[in-house]
C-alpha positions in Angstrom: -51.7 55.9 -72.5 -50.4 52.3 -72.4 -46.9 53.2 -73.4 -46.2 55.5 -70.4 -47.6 52.7 -68.2 -45.4 50.1 -69.8 -42.4 52.4 -69.3 -43.2 52.8 -65.6 -43.6 49.1 -65.2 -40.2 48.5 -66.9 -38.5 50.9 -64.6 -40.1 49.5 -61.4 -39.8 45.8 -62.3 -36.6 45.6 -64.4 -34.2 48.5 -64.5 -34.7 49.4 -60.9 -35.6 46.0 -59.5 -32.3 45.4 -57.7 -32.3 49.0 -56.2 -35.8 48.4 -54.9 -35.0 45.0 -53.5 -31.9 46.3 -51.6 -34.0 49.2 -50.3 -36.5 46.7 -48.8 -33.8 44.5 -47.3 -32.0 47.5 -45.7 -35.2 49.2 -44.5 -37.2 46.3 -43.2 -34.9 43.3 -42.6 -31.5 44.7 -41.6 -31.9 43.4 -38.1 -32.3 39.8 -39.2 -29.8 37.1 -38.1 -29.9 35.3 -41.4 -31.5 36.2 -44.8 -32.0 33.4 -47.4 -32.2 34.7 -50.9 -32.8 32.8 -54.2 -32.6 33.7 -57.9 -30.2 36.5 -57.2 -28.5 38.1 -60.2 -24.8 38.6 -60.6 -25.4 42.3 -60.6 -27.3 42.2 -57.3 -24.5 40.1 -55.8 -22.1 42.9 -56.7 -24.4 45.6 -55.3 -24.8 43.6 -52.1 -21.0 43.7 -51.6 -21.0 47.4 -52.0 -24.2 48.4 -50.2 -23.2 50.6 -47.2 -25.7 49.3 -44.7 -26.1 45.6 -45.8 -22.4 45.0 -46.3 -21.8 46.5 -42.8 -24.5 44.4 -41.1 -24.0 41.1 -43.0 -21.4 38.8 -44.4 -22.3 37.7 -47.9 -22.1 34.0 -49.0 -22.8 33.0 -52.6 -23.6 29.5 -54.0 -21.0 28.0 -56.3 -22.2 28.8 -59.9 -20.9 28.8 -63.4 -21.4 32.5 -64.0 -23.9 31.9 -66.8 -27.2 32.0 -64.9 -28.6 35.0 -63.0 -30.3 32.7 -60.6 -28.0 32.3 -57.6 -28.8 31.3 -54.1 -27.3 33.6 -51.4 -27.1 33.8 -47.6 -26.6 37.0 -45.6 -25.4 36.3 -42.1 -25.5 38.9 -39.4 -22.0 40.0 -38.4 -23.1 40.6 -34.8 -24.6 37.1 -34.5 -22.2 34.8 -36.5 -18.5 34.4 -36.6 -17.7 35.3 -40.2 -14.4 33.3 -40.1 -16.2 30.2 -39.1 -18.3 30.0 -42.2 -17.4 26.8 -44.1 -18.9 25.6 -47.4 -20.6 22.2 -47.2 -21.6 22.2 -50.9 -19.1 19.5 -51.9 -20.5 17.0 -49.3 -24.0 17.9 -50.2 -23.4 17.5 -54.0 -22.0 14.0 -53.3 -25.0 13.0 -51.3 -27.4 14.4 -53.9 -25.6 12.5 -56.7 -25.8 9.3 -54.5 -29.6 9.5 -54.6 -29.5 8.7 -58.3 -32.0 9.9 -60.9 -32.0 13.1 -63.0 -32.6 15.8 -60.3 -33.1 19.2 -62.0 -30.6 21.2 -59.9 -28.6 23.8 -61.8 -25.3 25.5 -60.7 -26.1 28.2 -58.2 -29.4 26.7 -57.0 -28.0 25.4 -53.7 -25.8 27.0 -51.0 -24.9 25.1 -47.9 -22.6 26.2 -45.2 -21.8 25.8 -41.5 -21.3 28.8 -39.2 -20.8 29.3 -35.5 -22.7 31.7 -33.2 -20.2 34.2 -32.1 -21.6 34.4 -28.5 -22.9 30.9 -27.7 -20.6 28.9 -30.0 -23.6 27.0 -31.3 -22.9 25.5 -34.7 -25.5 25.9 -37.4 -25.9 24.4 -40.9 -27.7 26.9 -43.0 -28.9 26.4 -46.6 -30.6 28.4 -49.3 -32.2 26.6 -52.2 -34.1 27.6 -55.4 -36.3 24.8 -56.7 -37.0 24.2 -60.4 -40.3 25.6 -61.9 -42.2 22.4 -61.2 -40.7 21.7 -57.8 -39.5 18.3 -58.9 -36.0 18.8 -57.4 -37.3 19.9 -54.0 -37.9 16.5 -52.3 -34.5 15.0 -53.5 -32.7 18.1 -52.3 -34.3 18.0 -48.9 -33.5 14.2 -48.6 -29.8 14.9 -49.4 -29.9 17.8 -46.9 -31.3 15.5 -44.2 -28.5 13.0 -44.9 -25.9 15.8 -44.6 -27.3 17.0 -41.3 -27.1 13.4 -39.9 -23.4 13.5 -40.5 -22.8 16.7 -38.5 -21.5 16.7 -34.9 -24.1 16.2 -32.2 -25.9 19.4 -31.3 -25.6 21.1 -34.7 -28.7 23.0 -35.6 -30.1 23.4 -39.1 -32.2 26.0 -40.9 -33.1 25.6 -44.6 -34.6 28.5 -46.4 -36.2 27.7 -49.8 -38.2 28.6 -52.8 -39.6 25.1 -53.0 -41.9 25.8 -56.0 -44.6 23.6 -54.5 -48.2 23.8 -55.7 -51.5 23.9 -53.9 -52.6 20.9 -56.0 -49.9 18.6 -57.1 -49.7 16.3 -60.1 -47.3 13.9 -61.8 -45.6 17.0 -63.3 -45.7 19.4 -60.3 -44.8 18.9 -56.7 -47.8 19.3 -54.4 -47.3 21.0 -51.1 -49.2 18.4 -49.1 -47.0 15.6 -50.6 -43.9 17.7 -49.9 -44.9 18.1 -46.3 -45.4 14.3 -45.9 -41.9 13.8 -47.2 -40.2 16.3 -44.9 -42.2 14.9 -41.9 -40.8 11.4 -42.7 -37.3 12.9 -42.5 -37.9 14.3 -39.0 -38.3 17.8 -40.2 -40.9 20.5 -39.8 -41.4 23.9 -41.2 -42.2 27.5 -40.2 -45.8 26.6 -41.3 -45.8 23.5 -39.1 -46.1 19.8 -40.1 -49.1 20.3 -42.3 -48.9 23.6 -44.2 -52.2 25.1 -45.5 -52.4 24.8 -49.3 -54.3 28.0 -49.4 -51.6 30.0 -47.5 -50.0 31.2 -50.7 -46.7 33.1 -51.1 -47.1 33.9 -54.8 -50.0 35.7 -56.6 -49.2 36.8 -60.1 -50.2 36.4 -63.8 -49.2 37.7 -67.1 -50.7 41.1 -68.1 -51.9 42.4 -71.5 -48.9 44.8 -71.5 -46.5 41.9 -71.8 -45.7 39.6 -74.8 -47.7 36.5 -75.5 -51.1 38.0 -75.1 -52.7 34.5 -75.3 -51.3 33.9 -71.7 -52.6 37.2 -70.3 -55.2 37.1 -67.5 -57.8 39.8 -67.0 -57.9 41.3 -63.5 -61.4 40.2 -62.9 -60.3 36.6 -63.6 -57.2 36.6 -61.5 -58.7 35.0 -58.4 -60.3 32.2 -60.5 -58.9 28.7 -60.2 -56.3 27.8 -62.8 -55.3 31.3 -63.6 -51.8 32.7 -62.8 -49.5 31.5 -60.1 -51.2 31.4 -56.7 -49.3 28.8 -54.7 -47.6 28.1 -51.3 -44.0 28.0 -52.4 -41.8 29.3 -49.7 -40.5 27.6 -46.6 -38.1 27.4 -43.7 -37.4 23.9 -42.7 -35.6 22.6 -39.6 -35.5 19.4 -37.5 -38.5 18.9 -35.4 -37.8 19.7 -31.7 -34.8 22.0 -32.5 -36.7 25.3 -32.7 -40.0 26.7 -31.6 -41.8 29.0 -34.0 -42.6 32.2 -32.2 -44.0 33.9 -35.4 -44.1 33.7 -39.1 -45.2 36.5 -41.4 -45.5 37.2 -45.1 -44.7 40.5 -46.9 -45.7 41.6 -50.4 -45.4 45.3 -49.7 -41.9 45.7 -48.5 -43.3 47.1 -45.2 -43.6 43.8 -43.3 -47.2 43.6 -44.3 -49.1 41.2 -46.6 -52.2 42.1 -48.5 -54.2 39.0 -49.4 -55.4 38.7 -53.0 -53.2 41.5 -54.1 -51.2 40.6 -57.3 -47.5 41.1 -57.1 -44.9 42.2 -58.2 -46.1 45.8 -57.9 -44.5 49.1 -58.7 -43.2 49.2 -55.1 -42.6 45.5 -54.5 -40.4 43.9 -57.2 -40.5 40.2 -56.4 -43.0 37.6 -57.6 -42.5 35.8 -54.3 -43.5 37.3 -50.9 -40.9 37.8 -48.2 -41.2 35.1 -45.5 -40.0 36.1 -42.1 -39.8 33.8 -39.0 -38.7 34.3 -35.4 -37.4 30.9 -34.2 -36.6 30.1 -30.6 -33.7 27.8 -30.0 -35.0 24.9 -27.9 -32.7 23.0 -25.5 -31.6 19.6 -26.7 -33.8 16.8 -25.3 -32.3 14.5 -22.7 -30.9 11.3 -24.2 -33.5 9.1 -22.5 -36.3 11.4 -23.6 -35.0 11.5 -27.2 -34.8 7.8 -27.9 -36.2 5.9 -25.0 -35.1 2.3 -24.5 -37.6 -0.4 -25.4 -38.1 -3.6 -23.5 -36.3 -5.7 -26.1 -32.5 -5.9 -25.7 -30.8 -4.5 -28.8 -33.4 -2.0 -29.9 -34.3 1.6 -29.0 -37.4 3.3 -30.3 -36.6 6.7 -31.7 -38.8 9.7 -32.1 -39.2 11.0 -35.6 -37.5 14.3 -34.7 -34.2 12.6 -34.2 -31.9 11.0 -36.8 -29.5 9.4 -34.5 -29.3 8.4 -30.8 -26.1 8.0 -28.9 -25.5 6.3 -25.6 -29.1 6.5 -24.5 -29.2 3.1 -22.9 -26.0 3.2 -20.9 -26.3 1.5 -17.5 -29.8 0.2 -18.2 -28.6 -3.2 -19.3 -30.7 -3.3 -22.4 -28.5 -2.1 -25.3 -25.0 -2.5 -23.9 -22.5 -0.1 -22.4 -21.5 1.7 -25.6 -24.6 2.2 -27.6 -24.2 4.1 -30.8 -26.9 3.7 -33.4 -27.6 5.7 -36.6 -30.9 5.6 -38.3 -31.5 5.6 -42.0 -34.0 8.1 -43.4 -37.6 7.1 -43.0 -36.9 4.4 -40.4 -38.5 4.8 -36.9 -36.5 2.1 -35.1 -32.7 1.8 -35.0 -31.1 -1.5 -34.1 -28.2 -1.1 -31.6 
């Protein structure tokens, strides 16, 4: 009886995977303002362009890639929310900043997509990014640092949302990026996440293991052992990041059924849910920009302004107060909490 089961799994998880993925997106998430996708195949990109409902509701944006890897980051932007003509790639600027960090960052062509787009109604400018981290998550922190640098170079008032498969782990090591250590890094950059400043390491978005119906039986995990520590992939890997103070999180939900519901301790992919990562969905409320004085606040010492971690630059906050001069403009390097005017 195992051969019919194997055939059924092959149809659900391989030959019909793209069909099932598009069905979930069009059924459960077609009203989204932005959808961040990672590890998208070239075949799925082609089908997204041709899908009647998704192509009508969304403009499609694809990360620059070499055409050799079926792991492409993609953004779907609501045509009713964003001005399609305003979408502009920021990948060249991002690539330069990432290279400037030095080191051998394991980012492959197609892993990162960065663009700016304008809200068609409010004219608010957004920087939106989709990123797929390497298996061990070692590229995640450098990529987020480069993204924070890119954001600091954008015009005042620009808002940023960064959707990612960070490939972080509940327990980190020298070879794998831990989620708590990752959170410490993004907090220092003035960012927060849909899970807050300190994500719960047990709030997993993957739950899977190799079965006895797949090759390499030595790696298979029995169902009774799946919940045991050290078996399979059960980790908090998926995030939305944004500058602290720019959005309020009204809700964040997980989905491993395709029905906007998450069943804890249920292994996936399943015959009806084709991904090994759950869908992460957040409702973010755009917060008004803080007043200049509230953002940076002048200190008592002439020539300095103390800056909250949520900000990366303060402009003109001390005008008329006689502390920092009439034309203050100070930029802060990443990880500094005081900028000298």
